[in-house]
C-alpha positions in Angstrom: 78.7 84.8 140.4 78.6 86.4 136.9 75.1 85.6 136.7 74.3 87.1 140.0 76.2 90.4 138.8 74.2 90.3 135.8 71.0 90.1 137.4 71.7 92.9 140.1 72.9 95.2 137.0 69.8 94.3 135.0 67.5 95.0 137.9 69.4 98.4 138.3 68.7 99.6 134.8 65.5 98.0 133.9 63.5 101.0 135.1 65.6 103.2 132.4 64.5 100.8 129.7 68.0 99.4 129.5 69.2 95.8 129.2 72.5 94.2 130.4 74.5 91.9 128.2 77.4 89.9 129.6 80.1 88.0 127.8 82.8 86.1 129.0 86.1 87.5 127.5 89.2 85.4 126.7 92.5 86.6 125.9 93.7 85.2 122.6 97.0 85.5 121.0 97.1 86.2 117.1 100.9 85.4 116.6 102.0 82.0 117.8 104.7 82.0 120.3 104.2 85.7 121.1 103.4 86.8 124.7 101.1 89.5 123.1 97.6 91.1 123.7 95.6 92.0 120.8 94.5 95.5 120.4 92.7 97.7 117.9 93.9 101.1 116.8 91.6 103.2 115.1 92.7 106.6 113.1 90.6 109.3 111.6 91.8 112.2 109.6 92.1 113.7 106.1 93.5 111.3 103.6 97.0 111.8 102.3 100.0 109.8 101.2 102.2 108.3 104.0 99.3 107.7 106.7 99.7 103.9 107.0 103.5 104.1 106.8 103.7 106.8 109.5 101.7 104.5 112.0 103.2 101.3 111.0 106.7 102.8 111.4 105.9 103.7 115.0 104.4 100.1 115.6 107.5 98.2 114.2 109.9 100.2 116.5 108.1 98.6 119.3 108.0 95.0 118.0 104.1 95.4 117.3 102.9 92.9 114.6 99.9 94.3 112.4 97.5 91.3 111.8 94.7 93.2 109.9 94.4 96.4 108.4 91.2 98.0 107.1 90.7 101.4 105.7 87.8 103.4 104.3 88.6 106.4 102.4 86.1 108.6 100.9 88.4 111.5 100.1 88.6 115.0 100.8 89.2 116.6 104.3 86.3 115.4 106.2 88.1 113.8 109.1 85.2 111.4 109.8 85.2 110.1 106.3 88.6 108.5 106.3 89.2 105.8 108.8 91.8 103.1 109.3 91.3 100.1 111.7 94.6 98.5 112.7 94.3 95.0 114.4 97.7 94.5 116.1 99.3 92.2 118.6 101.3 94.2 121.1 104.2 92.5 123.2 103.4 92.2 126.8 106.9 93.2 127.9 107.0 96.6 126.1 106.5 100.0 127.6 103.0 100.4 126.6 102.8 104.1 127.9 105.8 105.0 125.8 104.2 103.3 122.7 100.7 105.0 123.3 102.5 108.4 123.8 104.4 107.8 120.6 101.3 106.8 118.6 99.5 109.9 119.9 102.3 112.2 118.9 102.7 110.5 115.5 98.9 110.7 114.8 99.0 114.3 115.6 101.9 115.0 113.3 99.9 113.3 110.5 96.6 115.2 111.2 94.9 112.1 112.8 92.8 111.5 115.8 93.7 108.0 117.2 92.1 105.5 119.5 93.7 102.6 121.2 91.6 99.8 122.7 92.2 96.2 123.8 90.5 94.1 121.2 88.0 92.5 123.6 86.8 96.2 124.8 86.7 97.2 121.1 84.6 94.1 120.1 82.2 94.7 123.0 81.7 98.2 122.4 81.2 97.8 118.5 79.2 94.7 118.6 76.0 95.0 116.3 
């Protein structure tokens, strides 16, 4: 079935000069024994003290585990020049809408824009 879907999609977009790539996605769990889903949270905004603490405080209050953190700070106030990427394991049994709302509110208070995506979606969209 996936091959048939890929073929139909490829035929539909070929006249536009586009190509379809299909990848099987599997759910993996970073934390042993955790009924969690892997997500990627990306923040952008001016650099200042307390950004990581502000975001991780919210994550910790929901029992979210940060498994990797990458930061690129070029200084200054250019919001596109300062990016933090948090790879996290979010427990499946939490109120995800409340978490997302608190993260958005916290990011706004810190002057950050925020994006929250399932890791598989993030990787598919940001694949080179």
